[in-house]
C-alpha positions in Angstrom: 6.5 -62.3 20.1 6.8 -64.9 22.8 6.1 -62.4 25.6 2.6 -61.7 24.1 1.4 -65.3 23.6 -2.0 -65.7 25.3 -2.1 -62.0 25.9 -5.0 -59.6 24.8 -4.8 -57.0 22.0 -7.3 -54.4 20.6 -7.2 -53.5 17.1 -9.4 -50.6 16.0 -10.8 -50.5 12.5 -10.2 -54.3 12.3 -12.8 -54.8 9.6 -10.5 -54.4 6.6 -7.1 -53.2 5.3 -4.4 -52.8 7.7 -6.6 -53.7 10.7 -7.8 -57.1 9.2 -4.2 -57.9 8.2 -2.8 -57.1 11.7 -5.6 -59.0 13.3 -4.5 -62.2 11.2 -0.9 -61.7 12.1 -1.5 -61.4 15.7 -3.6 -64.3 16.2 -1.0 -66.4 14.2 1.4 -65.4 17.0 -0.8 -66.5 19.8 -2.3 -63.2 20.8 -6.1 -62.8 21.3 -7.6 -59.9 19.5 -10.6 -57.8 20.3 -11.4 -56.5 16.9 -13.2 -53.2 16.9 -15.1 -51.6 13.9 -18.2 -49.8 13.1 -19.1 -52.4 10.5 -20.2 -55.4 12.6 -20.6 -57.7 9.6 -17.0 -57.3 8.5 -15.6 -58.1 11.9 -17.8 -61.0 12.5 -16.9 -62.5 9.2 -13.4 -62.1 10.1 -13.7 -63.6 13.5 -15.7 -66.5 12.0 -13.0 -67.2 9.4 -10.0 -66.9 11.8 -11.6 -68.7 14.7 -12.7 -71.6 12.6 -9.2 -72.0 11.5 -8.3 -73.1 15.0 -10.3 -76.4 14.3 -8.1 -77.1 11.2 -5.7 -80.1 12.0 -3.1 -78.2 10.0 -3.3 -75.2 12.1 -1.0 -74.4 15.1 -3.2 -74.9 18.2 -1.5 -72.0 19.8 -3.3 -69.4 17.7 -5.1 -66.6 19.5 -8.9 -66.1 19.5 -10.7 -63.1 17.8 -13.5 -61.3 19.8 -15.5 -59.0 17.4 -17.0 -56.0 19.0 -18.9 -53.3 17.1 -17.8 -50.0 18.5 -17.8 -46.3 17.4 -14.5 -45.1 18.8 -15.8 -41.5 18.7 -18.3 -42.5 21.4 -16.1 -42.2 24.7 -18.6 -44.4 26.7 -18.6 -47.1 24.1 -14.8 -47.2 24.2 -14.8 -47.3 28.0 -17.4 -50.2 27.8 -15.1 -52.2 25.7 -12.2 -51.9 27.9 -14.2 -52.6 30.9 -15.4 -55.9 29.3 -11.7 -56.8 28.5 -10.7 -56.1 32.1 -13.6 -58.2 33.6 -13.6 -61.0 31.1 -10.2 -61.4 29.5 -8.0 -59.9 32.4 -6.9 -56.6 30.8 -5.2 -55.4 27.5 -1.6 -55.8 26.7 -1.5 -54.4 23.2 -3.4 -51.6 21.4 -3.1 -51.1 17.7 -4.7 -47.8 17.2 -5.5 -48.1 13.5 -8.9 -46.7 12.6 -8.9 -43.4 10.7 -10.6 -41.7 7.9 -9.7 -39.5 4.9 -12.0 -36.9 3.4 -11.6 -34.5 0.5 -12.0 -31.2 2.2 -10.2 -27.9 1.3 -9.2 -25.4 3.8 -10.5 -22.7 1.6 -14.2 -23.9 1.3 -14.3 -27.1 3.4 -17.2 -27.9 5.6 -16.9 -27.5 9.3 -18.6 -30.8 9.8 -16.0 -32.7 7.8 -13.2 -31.1 9.8 -14.8 -31.8 13.1 -15.3 -35.4 12.1 -11.6 -35.6 11.0 -10.5 -34.4 14.5 -12.9 -36.7 16.2 -11.8 -40.0 14.5 -8.2 -39.3 13.7 -7.1 -37.5 16.9 -9.6 -37.5 19.8 -10.8 -41.0 19.5 -7.1 -42.2 19.3 -6.4 -40.5 22.5 -9.4 -41.9 24.3 -8.4 -45.3 23.3 -4.8 -44.8 24.4 -6.0 -43.3 27.7 -8.1 -46.4 28.2 -5.4 -48.7 27.4 -3.0 -47.1 29.8 -5.4 -47.3 32.7 -6.2 -51.1 31.9 -2.6 -51.9 31.6 -1.7 -50.0 34.9 -4.6 -51.5 36.7 -3.6 -55.0 35.7 0.1 -54.5 36.2 0.9 -54.9 32.5 3.7 -53.4 30.7 2.1 -53.2 27.5 2.7 -51.7 24.1 0.6 -49.1 22.0 1.2 -49.0 18.2 -0.2 -45.9 16.6 -0.8 -46.2 12.7 0.3 -42.8 11.7 1.3 -41.8 8.1 4.0 -40.0 6.2 1.5 -37.3 5.9 2.2 -36.7 9.7 5.9 -35.8 8.9 5.5 -33.5 5.8 3.0 -31.1 4.1 1.7 -33.1 1.1 1.1 -31.1 -2.1 -2.4 -32.6 -2.8 -5.3 -30.3 -3.0 -8.0 -30.7 -0.2 -5.5 -32.9 1.8 -4.2 -30.5 4.5 -6.7 -31.3 7.3 -5.5 -35.1 6.9 -1.9 -33.6 7.2 -3.1 -31.8 10.3 -4.6 -34.9 12.0 -1.6 -37.0 11.4 0.9 -34.3 12.4 -1.1 -34.2 15.7 -0.6 -38.0 16.2 3.1 -37.4 15.7 3.2 -34.9 18.4 0.8 -36.9 20.7 2.9 -40.0 20.5 6.0 -38.2 21.7 3.7 -36.5 24.3 2.4 -39.8 25.7 6.0 -41.1 25.8 7.0 -38.1 27.9 4.1 -38.5 30.3 4.6 -42.3 30.7 8.3 -41.6 31.5 7.4 -39.0 34.1 4.9 -41.7 35.5 7.7 -44.2 35.6 5.7 -46.5 33.4 7.3 -49.3 31.1 4.5 -49.1 28.6 5.7 -48.5 25.0 4.3 -46.2 22.4 5.4 -46.8 18.8 4.3 -44.8 15.8 4.3 -46.5 12.4 4.0 -44.2 9.4 3.3 -45.9 6.0 3.4 -44.3 2.6 0.8 -45.4 0.0 -1.0 -48.5 1.0 -3.5 -50.5 -1.1 -6.5 -50.3 1.1 -10.2 -49.3 0.5 -9.7 -46.1 2.5 -9.5 -43.8 -0.5 -12.3 -45.8 -2.3 -14.6 -45.3 0.6 -13.7 -41.5 0.6 -14.1 -41.3 -3.2 -10.7 -39.5 -3.1 -7.2 -40.5 -4.3 -4.9 -37.5 -3.9 -2.0 -39.2 -5.9 -4.1 -38.6 -9.1 -3.3 -35.0 -8.7 0.6 -35.6 -9.2 2.2 -34.9 -12.5 4.8 -37.5 -14.0 4.1 -40.0 -11.4 6.5 -43.1 -11.2 4.6 -46.2 -11.6 5.0 -47.5 -7.9 3.6 -50.6 -6.3 1.9 -49.5 -3.2 2.4 -51.1 0.0 0.2 -54.1 1.0 -1.7 -54.1 4.4 0.2 -57.1 5.4 3.4 -55.2 5.0 2.3 -53.0 7.7 1.0 -55.8 9.8 4.5 -57.4 9.6 6.0 -54.2 10.6 3.7 -54.1 13.7 4.8 -57.6 14.6 8.6 -56.6 14.3 7.9 -53.6 16.6 6.1 -55.7 19.1 8.7 -58.4 19.2 11.4 -55.9 20.5 12.8 -56.8 24.0 11.6 -54.8 27.1 14.5 -52.3 27.0 14.0 -51.5 23.2 11.3 -49.1 22.0 10.8 -48.3 18.3 9.5 -44.8 18.6 8.9 -44.2 14.9 9.0 -46.6 12.0 8.4 -45.1 8.5 7.5 -47.5 5.7 7.3 -46.6 2.0 7.2 -48.3 -1.3 10.5 -48.9 -2.9 11.3 -46.1 -5.3 9.4 -43.5 -3.4 10.3 -40.8 -1.1 9.0 -39.5 2.3 9.0 -35.8 1.2 7.1 -35.3 -2.2 9.2 -34.1 -5.1 6.5 -33.8 -7.8 4.5 -30.7 -8.8 0.8 -31.0 -8.1 -1.5 -30.9 -11.2 -4.8 -29.6 -10.1 -7.8 -30.1 -12.5 -10.5 -27.4 -12.3 -13.1 -30.0 -11.1 -10.9 -30.5 -8.1 -11.2 -27.0 -6.9 -15.2 -26.9 -6.5 -15.4 -23.2 -5.7 -13.7 -22.1 -9.0 
């Protein structure tokens, strides 16, 4: 991580879960983090806690600084404004961790168009806008940066959960777009890296916020310990620490004892299918 010390990163969805854990690990490694989230209170509390730690005599003085910024990443102009601020104030962005995302319980058979639209806006289009702006910032400031996209194993298979297929679709789109960005960067003779990290089950509040836990639909589940957000943050640091000639294109992380492809039969309760 030596090459990133003193450099600037953007972490989206930084207020909790993987985003918060990633912010903590990056500043421990000397990277400044612009922490984006819709929930200003969460990122301000995070910044206050982490920045105050720099004054601790037992803390490494080479830690980075957290800059909390409330931002709706589905608002293109808001995203542009954040990158413009980083360019003018901090000298450009070197790392983008595209972490923000949502999950909703919405069936293809009777789902709401508004839910499907929100899925695509947050999980796909906003990710593309952030990546585009990162590329332009890195190019303008002559930075061979690194983009880490938080994907999912749901982007590599069709999960058997009911009302989960739109999530599959958005994450599959990310899998394709990551390779697409790599191809366009190659054609543009750019040295910017794009890495996709696809976790299995992670213990975050994402499902609690959505009031939806699809794993409850699976029969005969093995009692697995889910991944911790820090496990994903550690993987991000490992990915970023690669030398300039090495690019981790895809990194899949799953709990020990689980599989990438589902091998259990779904058990759907009648209440799960609202239109029956």
